[in-house]
C-alpha atoms as a printed R data frame, in Angstrom:
    type eleno elety resid chain resno      x       y       z
1   ATOM     1    CA   MET     A     1 14.928   8.359  13.894
2   ATOM     2    CA   LYS     A     2 11.800   6.649  12.573
3   ATOM     3    CA   ILE     A     3 11.742   6.438   8.787
4   ATOM     4    CA   ALA     A     4  8.987   5.071   6.536
5   ATOM     5    CA   MET     A     5  9.850   3.996   2.991
6   ATOM     6    CA   ILE     A     6  6.593   4.283   1.036
7   ATOM     7    CA   GLY     A     7  7.140   2.060  -1.983
8   ATOM     8    CA   SER     A     8  9.635  -0.743  -1.575
9   ATOM     9    CA   GLY     A     9 10.121  -1.958  -5.108
10  ATOM    10    CA   ALA     A    10 13.493  -1.995  -6.853
11  ATOM    11    CA   ALA     A    11 14.532   1.595  -6.090
12  ATOM    12    CA   GLY     A    12 12.908   1.732  -2.659
13  ATOM    13    CA   SER     A    13 14.579  -1.513  -1.621
14  ATOM    14    CA   VAL     A    14 18.041  -0.196  -2.519
15  ATOM    15    CA   PHE     A    15 17.511   2.983  -0.485
16  ATOM    16    CA   ALA     A    16 16.040   0.891   2.346
17  ATOM    17    CA   CYS     A    17 19.127  -1.318   2.476
18  ATOM    18    CA   TYR     A    18 21.451   1.686   2.712
19  ATOM    19    CA   LEU     A    19 19.308   3.168   5.490
20  ATOM    20    CA   LYS     A    20 19.154  -0.174   7.334
21  ATOM    21    CA   LYS     A    21 22.933  -0.577   7.116
22  ATOM    22    CA   GLY     A    22 23.229   2.917   8.584
23  ATOM    23    CA   GLY     A    23 21.146   1.906  11.596
24  ATOM    24    CA   ALA     A    24 17.849   3.617  10.755
25  ATOM    25    CA   GLU     A    25 14.633   2.529  12.462
26  ATOM    26    CA   LEU     A    26 12.908   1.740   9.192
27  ATOM    27    CA   THR     A    27  9.424   0.625   8.195
28  ATOM    28    CA   LEU     A    28  8.902  -0.580   4.630
29  ATOM    29    CA   VAL     A    29  5.452   0.090   3.193
30  ATOM    30    CA   ASP     A    30  4.339  -1.573  -0.024
31  ATOM    31    CA   ARG     A    31  0.989  -2.873  -1.242
32  ATOM    32    CA   TYR     A    32  2.503  -6.183  -2.386
33  ATOM    33    CA   LYS     A    33  1.944  -8.456   0.612
34  ATOM    34    CA   ALA     A    34  4.219 -11.270  -0.594
35  ATOM    35    CA   HIS     A    35  7.162  -8.870  -0.883
36  ATOM    36    CA   MET     A    36  6.497  -7.370   2.560
37  ATOM    37    CA   ASP     A    37  6.132 -10.834   4.105
38  ATOM    38    CA   LYS     A    38  9.462 -11.920   2.616
39  ATOM    39    CA   CYS     A    39 11.251  -8.744   3.746
40  ATOM    40    CA   ALA     A    40  9.915  -9.236   7.278
41  ATOM    41    CA   SER     A    41 10.648 -12.960   7.549
42  ATOM    42    CA   VAL     A    42 13.761 -13.490   5.416
43  ATOM    43    CA   GLY     A    43 15.181 -10.001   4.892
44  ATOM    44    CA   MET     A    44 16.796  -8.605   1.758
45  ATOM    45    CA   THR     A    45 20.077  -9.467   0.097
46  ATOM    46    CA   PHE     A    46 22.001  -6.229  -0.355
47  ATOM    47    CA   VAL     A    47 24.398  -6.470  -3.304
48  ATOM    48    CA   THR     A    48 27.170  -3.885  -3.701
49  ATOM    49    CA   PRO     A    49 30.513  -3.898  -5.537
50  ATOM    50    CA   GLU     A    50 32.030  -5.041  -2.232
51  ATOM    51    CA   GLY     A    51 29.843  -8.156  -2.041
52  ATOM    52    CA   GLU     A    52 26.518  -9.438  -0.718
53  ATOM    53    CA   GLU     A    53 24.991  -9.075   2.722
54  ATOM    54    CA   LEU     A    54 21.687 -10.356   4.097
55  ATOM    55    CA   LEU     A    55 19.900  -7.576   5.982
56  ATOM    56    CA   THR     A    56 17.146  -8.651   8.364
57  ATOM    57    CA   GLY     A    57 14.830  -7.159  10.960
58  ATOM    58    CA   PHE     A    58 12.697  -5.044   8.638
59  ATOM    59    CA   LYS     A    59  9.372  -3.755   9.938
60  ATOM    60    CA   THR     A    60  6.808  -3.919   7.146
61  ATOM    61    CA   ALA     A    61  3.262  -2.839   6.360
62  ATOM    62    CA   GLU     A    62  0.963  -2.933   3.348
63  ATOM    63    CA   THR     A    63 -0.327   0.559   4.115
64  ATOM    64    CA   ALA     A    64  0.995   3.520   6.093
65  ATOM    65    CA   GLU     A    65 -2.301   4.007   7.926
66  ATOM    66    CA   ASN     A    66 -1.226   2.217  11.131
67  ATOM    67    CA   ILE     A    67  2.552   2.713  11.356
68  ATOM    68    CA   GLY     A    68  2.361   5.780  13.577
69  ATOM    69    CA   VAL     A    69  3.916   9.207  13.172
70  ATOM    70    CA   GLN     A    70  7.339   9.064  11.524
71  ATOM    71    CA   ASP     A    71 10.269  11.470  11.633
72  ATOM    72    CA   VAL     A    72 10.850  11.041   7.890
73  ATOM    73    CA   VAL     A    73  8.546   9.704   5.166
74  ATOM    74    CA   ILE     A    74 10.253   8.850   1.874
75  ATOM    75    CA   LEU     A    75  7.978   8.491  -1.155
76  ATOM    76    CA   MET     A    76  9.344   5.951  -3.632
77  ATOM    77    CA   VAL     A    77  6.140   4.997  -5.442
78  ATOM    78    CA   LYS     A    78  5.734   5.573  -9.156
79  ATOM    79    CA   ALA     A    79  4.398   9.017 -10.003
80  ATOM    80    CA   THR     A    80  1.200   7.426 -11.317
81  ATOM    81    CA   GLN     A    81  0.528   5.959  -7.840
82  ATOM    82    CA   THR     A    82  0.855   9.234  -5.915
83  ATOM    83    CA   ASP     A    83 -2.864  10.070  -5.822
84  ATOM    84    CA   SER     A    84 -3.791   6.629  -4.501
85  ATOM    85    CA   ILE     A    85 -1.263   6.598  -1.637
86  ATOM    86    CA   MET     A    86 -1.722  10.167  -0.376
87  ATOM    87    CA   PRO     A    87 -4.857   9.472   1.736
88  ATOM    88    CA   THR     A    88 -3.017   6.646   3.533
89  ATOM    89    CA   LEU     A    89 -0.271   8.985   4.779
90  ATOM    90    CA   ASN     A    90 -2.374  11.160   7.115
91  ATOM    91    CA   ASN     A    91 -1.584   9.146  10.248
92  ATOM    92    CA   CYS     A    92  2.177   8.881   9.687
93  ATOM    93    CA   ILE     A    93  2.882  12.552   8.984
94  ATOM    94    CA   GLY     A    94  3.065  14.751  12.048
95  ATOM    95    CA   GLU     A    95  3.834  18.419  12.615
96  ATOM    96    CA   ASP     A    96  7.608  17.831  12.462
97  ATOM    97    CA   THR     A    97  7.712  15.029   9.879
98  ATOM    98    CA   VAL     A    98  9.978  15.593   6.884
99  ATOM    99    CA   VAL     A    99  8.538  14.242   3.619
100 ATOM   100    CA   VAL     A   100 11.006  13.415   0.843
101 ATOM   101    CA   SER     A   101  9.876  12.569  -2.689
102 ATOM   102    CA   LEU     A   102 12.325  10.423  -4.655
103 ATOM   103    CA   GLN     A   103  9.773   9.396  -7.258
104 ATOM   104    CA   ASN     A   104 10.316   8.669 -10.903
105 ATOM   105    CA   GLY     A   105  8.279  10.368 -13.574
106 ATOM   106    CA   LEU     A   106  7.380  13.889 -14.526
107 ATOM   107    CA   GLY     A   107  4.458  16.078 -13.601
108 ATOM   108    CA   ASN     A   108  4.381  15.702  -9.820
109 ATOM   109    CA   ASP     A   109  2.775  18.734  -8.211
């Protein structure tokens, strides 16, 4: 299952680590190039009550425009960023793609 995490800040990174540990084929999408470069090259340290684990092998992109059609697209951007990211999602959402919004903030339509 191909999953795109749109927004890979604090909350998105936690969800991404759980999905990665579960074996998901995951692409992280975030506009902050330095963060995406580090996730791709070094990975992320996943900290739980059980301990720490370095997770590696993340696919990353600064925009969703060229990641291809995904099975699931998870929106984790701030509510105030929704309008700016929507046009970039056209190429990753297909007829059978499930879109999940786990955004913070009120007033999302």
